[in-house]
Backbone as CSV, one residue per row, in Angstrom:
resi,resn,N_x,N_y,N_z,CA_x,CA_y,CA_z,C_x,C_y,C_z
1,UNK,-8.944,-5.860,50.533,-8.759,-6.996,51.335,-9.638,-6.893,52.472
2,UNK,-9.478,-5.949,53.289,-10.369,-5.820,54.602,-11.470,-4.780,54.299
3,UNK,-11.464,-4.202,53.110,-12.251,-2.986,52.782,-13.709,-3.020,53.205
4,UNK,-14.335,-4.259,53.065,-15.754,-4.396,53.289,-16.116,-5.158,54.474
5,UNK,-15.155,-5.447,55.398,-15.384,-6.187,56.516,-15.500,-5.464,57.923
6,UNK,-15.335,-4.170,57.873,-15.463,-3.326,59.011,-16.825,-3.247,59.421
7,UNK,-17.153,-3.001,60.777,-18.505,-2.688,61.166,-18.423,-1.812,62.370
8,UNK,-19.579,-1.189,62.722,-19.689,-0.305,63.858,-20.077,-1.106,65.089
9,UNK,-19.928,-0.622,66.312,-20.199,-1.311,67.451,-21.635,-1.732,67.572
10,UNK,-22.528,-1.061,66.895,-23.972,-1.408,66.897,-24.269,-2.617,65.981
11,UNK,-23.237,-3.029,65.271,-23.405,-4.301,64.357,-23.555,-3.912,62.887
12,UNK,-23.783,-2.601,62.525,-23.963,-2.193,61.205,-22.751,-2.436,60.383
13,UNK,-22.761,-3.114,59.291,-21.634,-3.315,58.381,-21.347,-2.072,57.553
14,UNK,-20.001,-1.784,57.298,-19.614,-0.687,56.534,-19.184,-1.240,55.185
15,UNK,-19.825,-0.937,54.088,-19.555,-1.474,52.780,-18.162,-1.155,52.289
16,UNK,-17.675,0.023,52.525,-16.268,0.422,52.076,-15.666,1.364,53.151
17,UNK,-14.649,0.802,53.855,-14.068,1.602,54.959,-13.377,2.870,54.468
18,UNK,-12.743,2.750,53.292,-12.062,3.847,52.780,-12.997,5.113,52.448
19,UNK,-14.079,4.745,51.747,-15.112,5.842,51.495,-15.742,6.309,52.833
20,UNK,-15.922,5.467,53.798,-16.500,5.794,55.010,-15.496,6.804,55.809
21,UNK,-14.326,6.588,55.817,-13.406,7.550,56.445,-13.252,8.864,55.721
22,UNK,-13.258,8.735,54.294,-13.226,9.961,53.565,-14.434,10.839,53.833
23,UNK,-15.642,10.306,53.882,-16.847,11.028,54.168,-16.759,11.732,55.556
24,UNK,-16.248,10.863,56.602,-16.205,11.409,57.929,-15.278,12.602,58.021
25,UNK,-14.079,12.537,57.331,-13.126,13.569,57.278,-13.663,14.795,56.588
26,UNK,-14.397,14.553,55.448,-14.901,15.678,54.728,-15.960,16.349,55.600
27,UNK,-16.800,15.735,56.384,-17.707,16.381,57.298,-17.039,17.037,58.573
28,UNK,-15.888,16.472,58.938,-15.157,16.972,60.107,-13.709,17.051,59.833
29,UNK,-13.154,18.020,59.131,-11.800,18.113,58.837,-10.789,18.104,59.948
30,UNK,-11.261,18.348,61.166,-10.356,18.446,62.291,-10.299,17.038,63.042
31,UNK,-10.848,16.038,62.379,-10.939,14.715,63.125,-9.599,14.154,63.132
32,UNK,-9.310,13.385,64.235,-8.131,12.667,64.383,-8.383,11.154,64.144
33,UNK,-7.529,10.552,63.350,-7.768,9.097,63.080,-6.718,8.353,63.790
34,UNK,-7.036,7.344,64.513,-6.152,6.408,65.260,-6.483,5.039,64.892
35,UNK,-5.420,4.149,64.570,-5.620,2.806,64.143,-4.862,2.004,65.252
36,UNK,-5.562,0.872,65.588,-4.890,-0.032,66.557,-5.144,-1.457,66.206
37,UNK,-4.347,-2.319,66.789,-4.416,-3.763,66.471,-4.070,-4.507,67.696
38,UNK,-4.787,-5.587,68.046,-4.564,-6.441,69.185,-4.904,-7.793,68.864
39,UNK,-4.363,-8.819,69.709,-4.697,-10.184,69.345,-4.987,-10.856,70.719
40,UNK,-5.714,-12.003,70.719,-5.921,-12.724,71.977,-5.990,-14.182,71.589
41,UNK,-5.486,-15.005,72.468,-5.512,-16.527,72.421,-6.776,-17.100,73.080
42,UNK,-7.470,-17.869,72.304,-8.662,-18.587,72.958,-8.698,-19.955,72.518
43,UNK,-8.537,-20.896,73.306,-8.616,-22.318,73.032,-7.796,-22.778,71.832
44,UNK,-8.520,-22.856,70.676,-7.793,-23.461,69.412,-7.675,-22.375,68.431
45,UNK,-7.916,-21.065,68.834,-7.812,-20.005,67.782,-7.207,-18.792,68.334
46,UNK,-6.710,-17.978,67.437,-6.067,-16.615,67.702,-7.090,-15.531,67.009
47,UNK,-7.535,-14.706,67.764,-8.405,-13.645,67.249,-7.557,-12.309,67.220
48,UNK,-7.589,-11.679,65.943,-6.994,-10.356,65.743,-8.151,-9.349,65.603
49,UNK,-7.984,-8.206,66.201,-8.946,-7.128,66.088,-8.211,-5.856,65.611
50,UNK,-8.727,-5.195,64.589,-8.201,-3.961,64.078,-9.258,-3.014,64.373
51,UNK,-8.912,-1.886,64.939,-9.842,-0.750,65.242,-9.404,0.475,64.643
52,UNK,-10.410,1.309,64.257,-10.180,2.652,63.736,-11.037,3.611,64.543
53,UNK,-10.401,4.526,65.233,-11.089,5.515,66.042,-10.981,6.900,65.415
54,UNK,-12.183,7.476,65.195,-12.418,8.759,64.633,-12.821,9.745,65.810
55,UNK,-12.026,10.797,65.978,-12.226,11.539,67.150,-11.972,13.065,66.869
56,UNK,-12.900,13.888,67.332,-12.693,15.327,67.278,-12.218,15.776,68.666
57,UNK,-10.995,16.235,68.677,-10.419,16.665,69.932,-10.936,18.050,70.474
58,UNK,-11.496,18.877,69.623,-12.125,20.153,69.911,-13.495,19.974,70.638
59,UNK,-14.273,19.067,70.126,-15.703,18.877,70.687,-15.596,18.077,71.966
60,UNK,-14.645,17.110,71.926,-14.503,16.185,73.150,-15.786,15.476,73.482
61,UNK,-16.436,14.915,72.511,-17.717,14.284,72.766,-17.686,12.803,72.417
62,UNK,-16.559,12.125,72.922,-16.346,10.698,72.714,-15.746,10.536,71.322
63,UNK,-15.631,9.186,70.982,-15.001,8.819,69.674,-16.037,7.895,68.974
64,UNK,-15.816,7.861,67.634,-16.580,7.013,66.671,-15.511,5.885,66.452
65,UNK,-15.975,4.566,66.785,-15.068,3.485,66.679,-15.602,2.453,65.631
66,UNK,-14.818,2.024,64.693,-15.224,0.871,63.842,-14.133,-0.136,63.947
67,UNK,-14.553,-1.428,63.769,-13.583,-2.560,63.885,-13.731,-3.725,62.937
68,UNK,-12.737,-4.548,62.921,-12.757,-5.758,62.067,-12.125,-6.762,62.977
69,UNK,-12.658,-7.899,62.985,-12.191,-9.140,63.666,-11.889,-10.325,62.671
70,UNK,-10.804,-10.991,63.021,-10.492,-12.161,62.150,-10.035,-13.230,63.124
71,UNK,-10.505,-14.488,62.904,-10.035,-15.667,63.618,-9.135,-16.478,62.744
72,UNK,-8.188,-17.093,63.293,-7.238,-18.017,62.639,-6.850,-19.110,63.490
73,UNK,-6.333,-20.188,62.991,-5.871,-21.219,63.927,-4.831,-20.708,64.997
74,UNK,-4.869,-21.350,66.193,-3.990,-20.780,67.206,-2.519,-20.699,66.834
75,UNK,-2.037,-19.613,67.040,-0.529,-19.357,66.746,0.192,-19.475,68.141
76,UNK,0.918,-20.492,68.256,1.636,-20.789,69.622,2.802,-19.951,69.828
77,UNK,3.500,-19.551,68.777,4.646,-18.755,68.915,4.331,-17.227,69.144
78,UNK,4.650,-16.650,70.349,4.279,-15.323,70.536,4.979,-14.306,69.597
79,UNK,6.180,-14.551,69.173,6.946,-13.664,68.306,6.105,-13.616,66.930
80,UNK,5.709,-14.744,66.489,4.982,-14.850,65.196,3.554,-14.111,65.248
81,UNK,2.940,-14.386,66.406,1.621,-13.778,66.621,1.716,-12.201,66.697
82,UNK,2.750,-11.754,67.417,2.888,-10.319,67.509,3.415,-9.678,66.205
83,UNK,4.178,-10.435,65.417,4.599,-10.019,64.076,3.444,-9.868,63.218
84,UNK,2.485,-10.813,63.227,1.276,-10.650,62.378,0.323,-9.531,62.817
85,UNK,0.460,-9.183,64.052,-0.285,-7.980,64.449,0.216,-6.608,63.735
86,UNK,1.449,-6.615,63.526,2.054,-5.368,62.890,2.081,-5.416,61.460
87,UNK,1.678,-6.431,60.841,1.626,-6.424,59.383,0.230,-6.377,58.798
């Protein structure tokens, strides 16, 4: 579904996020993976953002972040918008 829609902050698209994470973990088995989601309302649309942060807590040299954004028609009900963040 979202497998090929993730990209790096530099703008490079990631063809397969699952393979990308597998490679990262193979190269750095001590990496920590953190997933987050947030949404924002703008005019006539709601934007959801999903982020995956790959971090090595032993090196402490920053984190590698990839993300995916999706726009949909504005969701006026906050409960529905927040529910969709968690699914």
